[in-house]
C-alpha positions in Angstrom: -115.4 -49.5 -64.2 -112.2 -48.6 -65.9 -109.4 -46.6 -64.2 -108.3 -43.9 -66.7 -105.3 -42.9 -64.8 -101.8 -44.4 -64.9 -98.6 -43.9 -63.0 -96.9 -40.8 -64.6 -93.7 -41.7 -66.6 -91.6 -40.8 -69.5 -93.9 -42.5 -71.9 -97.0 -41.2 -70.3 -96.2 -37.6 -69.2 -99.8 -36.7 -68.5 -100.6 -39.7 -66.4 -103.8 -40.4 -68.3 -104.9 -43.3 -70.4 -106.1 -40.8 -73.0 -102.5 -39.7 -73.5 -101.5 -43.2 -74.2 -104.3 -43.7 -76.7 -103.4 -40.6 -78.7 -102.3 -41.2 -82.3 -100.6 -39.0 -84.9 -102.1 -38.7 -88.4 -100.1 -38.4 -91.6 -99.8 -34.6 -90.9 -98.5 -35.1 -87.4 -101.7 -33.9 -85.9 -103.1 -35.5 -82.7 -106.1 -37.8 -83.1 -107.8 -40.7 -81.4 -109.4 -43.9 -82.7 -113.0 -44.2 -81.6 -112.6 -47.9 -81.3 -109.8 -47.3 -78.7 -112.0 -44.9 -76.7 -115.3 -46.6 -76.3 -114.2 -48.8 -73.4 -112.2 -46.1 -71.5 -115.3 -43.9 -71.8 -117.4 -46.5 -70.0 -119.2 -48.1 -73.0 -119.2 -51.9 -73.0 -120.5 -52.1 -76.6 -119.5 -50.2 -79.7 -123.1 -49.8 -80.8 -123.9 -47.8 -77.7 -120.8 -45.6 -78.1 -121.9 -44.9 -81.7 -125.0 -43.3 -80.3 -122.9 -40.8 -78.4 -120.7 -40.2 -81.5 -123.8 -39.4 -83.6 -125.0 -37.0 -81.0 -121.6 -35.3 -81.1 -121.7 -35.1 -84.9 -125.1 -33.3 -84.7 -123.6 -30.9 -82.0 -120.7 -30.1 -84.4 -123.1 -29.4 -87.2 -125.2 -27.1 -85.0 -122.1 -25.2 -84.1 -121.5 -24.5 -87.7 -118.6 -26.9 -88.1 -118.0 -29.5 -90.8 -118.2 -32.9 -89.0 -115.8 -34.4 -91.6 -113.0 -32.1 -90.3 -113.3 -33.8 -86.8 -115.0 -37.2 -87.4 -113.1 -38.9 -90.2 -114.3 -42.3 -91.3 -111.7 -45.1 -90.9 -111.3 -48.8 -90.5 -109.5 -50.8 -87.9 -108.3 -54.4 -87.7 -109.3 -56.4 -84.6 -109.1 -59.9 -83.4 -112.0 -62.1 -84.3 -113.9 -63.3 -87.4 -113.5 -66.4 -89.4 -109.8 -66.1 -89.9 -109.0 -64.7 -86.5 -108.8 -61.2 -87.8 -111.4 -58.8 -89.1 -111.8 -55.2 -90.2 -114.4 -53.0 -88.6 -115.5 -49.4 -89.1 -113.9 -46.7 -87.0 -113.5 -42.9 -86.8 -110.4 -40.8 -86.5 -111.3 -38.2 -84.0 -109.8 -34.8 -83.3 -109.4 -33.5 -79.8 -112.5 -31.4 -80.2 -114.5 -34.4 -81.5 -113.5 -36.3 -78.4 -114.6 -33.4 -76.3 -118.0 -33.3 -78.0 -118.4 -37.0 -77.5 -117.6 -36.7 -73.8 -120.0 -33.9 -73.4 -122.7 -35.9 -75.1 -122.1 -39.0 -73.0 -123.7 -40.2 -69.8 -122.4 -37.8 -67.1 -123.1 -40.4 -64.4 -120.3 -42.5 -65.7 -117.0 -41.8 -63.9 -115.2 -42.5 -67.2 -117.2 -39.8 -69.0 -116.4 -37.3 -66.2 -112.7 -38.1 -66.6 -112.9 -37.7 -70.4 -114.8 -34.4 -70.1 -112.1 -33.0 -67.8 -109.2 -34.4 -69.8 -110.3 -33.1 -73.2 -111.5 -29.7 -71.8 -108.1 -29.1 -70.2 -106.2 -30.4 -73.2 -108.2 -28.1 -75.6 -107.4 -25.1 -73.5 -103.7 -26.1 -73.3 -103.6 -26.4 -77.1 -105.0 -22.9 -77.4 -102.4 -21.6 -74.9 -99.6 -23.2 -77.0 -100.8 -21.4 -80.0 -100.6 -18.1 -78.1 -97.8 -18.8 -75.5 -98.2 -16.8 -72.3 -95.3 -14.9 -71.0 -94.7 -16.6 -67.6 -91.6 -14.5 -66.9 -93.9 -11.9 -65.3 -96.7 -12.0 -62.7 -99.0 -10.7 -65.4 -98.2 -13.5 -67.7 -98.7 -16.1 -65.0 -102.0 -14.6 -64.1 -103.1 -14.7 -67.8 -102.2 -18.4 -68.0 -104.1 -19.1 -64.8 -107.1 -17.3 -66.1 -107.1 -19.5 -69.2 -107.3 -22.6 -67.0 -110.0 -21.0 -64.8 -112.0 -20.2 -68.0 -111.7 -23.9 -69.1 -112.9 -25.1 -65.7 -115.9 -22.7 -65.8 -116.7 -23.8 -69.3 -116.7 -27.4 -68.2 -118.9 -26.7 -65.2 -121.3 -24.7 -67.3 -121.6 -27.4 -69.9 -122.3 -30.1 -67.3 -125.0 -27.9 -65.8 -126.6 -27.5 -69.2 -126.5 -31.2 -69.8 -128.0 -31.9 -66.4 -130.9 -29.4 -67.1 -131.5 -31.0 -70.5 -131.4 -34.6 -69.2 -134.7 -36.3 -69.2 -136.4 -36.4 -65.8 -137.1 -39.7 -64.1 -140.1 -41.3 -65.6 -142.5 -44.0 -64.6 -141.0 -46.6 -66.9 -137.4 -46.1 -65.9 -137.3 -49.3 -63.9 -137.9 -51.2 -67.1 -135.4 -49.3 -69.3 -132.0 -50.5 -70.4 -128.8 -48.4 -70.3 -130.0 -46.6 -73.5 -133.3 -45.7 -71.9 -135.2 -48.1 -74.1 -137.6 -51.0 -73.3 -137.6 -54.3 -75.1 -140.8 -56.2 -75.7 -140.4 -58.6 -72.8 -139.8 -55.8 -70.4 -142.8 -53.9 -71.8 -145.0 -56.9 -71.2 -143.8 -56.9 -67.5 -144.3 -53.1 -67.3 -147.9 -53.5 -68.4 -148.5 -56.5 -66.2 -152.0 -55.4 -65.2 -153.0 -55.6 -68.9 -150.9 -58.4 -70.1 -150.6 -60.7 -67.1 -146.8 -60.9 -67.9 -147.0 -62.4 -71.3 -143.8 -63.2 -73.2 -142.7 -61.2 -76.2 -144.5 -63.3 -78.8 -147.8 -63.6 -77.0 -147.6 -59.9 -76.1 -147.4 -58.9 -79.8 -150.2 -61.4 -80.6 -152.4 -59.6 -78.0 -151.7 -56.2 -79.6 -152.7 -57.5 -83.0 -155.9 -58.9 -81.5 -156.5 -55.4 -80.2 -155.9 -54.1 -83.8 -152.8 -52.2 -82.6 -150.3 -52.5 -85.5 -146.9 -51.9 -84.0 -144.5 -54.3 -85.7 -144.5 -54.8 -89.4 -146.2 -58.0 -90.6 -143.6 -58.5 -93.3 -140.7 -57.9 -90.8 -141.9 -58.6 -87.3 -138.6 -57.3 -85.9 -139.2 -53.7 -87.1 -141.9 -51.2 -86.2 -144.0 -49.2 -88.7 -142.4 -46.0 -89.7 -145.1 -43.9 -88.0 -144.0 -45.1 -84.6 -140.3 -44.2 -85.1 -141.2 -40.8 -86.5 -143.4 -40.2 -83.4 -140.6 -41.2 -81.0 -142.5 -44.2 -79.8 -140.0 -46.8 -80.9 -136.3 -47.2 -81.8 -134.4 -49.9 -83.6 -131.0 -51.1 -82.6 -128.8 -54.1 -83.2 -128.7 -56.8 -80.6 -126.6 -60.0 -80.4 -128.4 -63.3 -80.6 -127.3 -66.4 -78.6 -125.5 -67.7 -81.7 -123.4 -64.6 -82.0 -125.3 -62.9 -84.9 -126.3 -59.3 -84.8 -130.0 -58.5 -85.7 -132.2 -55.5 -85.7 -134.8 -55.4 -82.9 -137.5 -52.9 -81.9 -137.6 -51.2 -78.5 -140.3 -49.0 -77.0 -139.5 -45.6 -75.7 -141.2 -44.2 -72.6 -143.4 -42.2 -74.9 -144.2 -45.4 -76.8 -145.5 -47.1 -73.6 -147.6 -44.1 -72.7 -149.1 -44.2 -76.2 -149.8 -47.9 -75.8 -151.5 -47.5 -72.4 -153.7 -44.8 -73.9 -154.6 -47.1 -76.9 -155.4 -50.0 -74.5 -157.8 -47.7 -72.6 -156.2 -48.2 -69.2 -154.9 -45.5 -66.9 -153.0 -47.9 -64.8 -149.6 -47.2 -63.3 -146.5 -49.3 -64.0 -146.2 -52.7 -62.3 -144.3 -52.5 -59.0 
């Protein structure tokens, strides 16, 4: 777990890691590199952080905003690769984009909670700078205080909405990874009363014997499109032992429910 606070100082006036990571674009506007933010926001892998970014882009579109104004494609040079240096895809994020990503992240992560608070307050501060409050009078001080109270209420309200919308605990949760997905080996264990704990290969062979076509014959790493459209499966990149990244299919909770129905068994998950 990463500590997102730092001792306040001249180079870090806000005392936050997010302040240190802030960049200025060619117009002098504040922005952040998504590659710089994924670890401070509690994501150990870039691929998982991209899921939150994509959810934030959808949220921006639904709000009537042009995502390109807030999520600008970019590239970043990092250590690694054949020559010790490689270029990877990145995003240049506005403050609002960062706020949306934080709001679409896992609220159970302390890093996400810190990011939610930081970007909510900074957004309100920016609005206050655009319309400076007159703090020379009690009325002006009260108006400024009300802006911060409004930001706090907005944050609390958004967190409450996210909590309501969050999926409830399901019977397959014990077999899910951090993205809420279930790989083939874990699925075999979850369906132990049917499979007897078969490994991934034997598990898929058993499904084919039962005439259940889940993975494509021509590409046994990918599901048939009907399953992804129905929300039964998702595909993501995973790292192999030799360091390569390959596509791999994962069940969703809905997918395992569907499979149990197809196998004609009303059993509960393995303990």
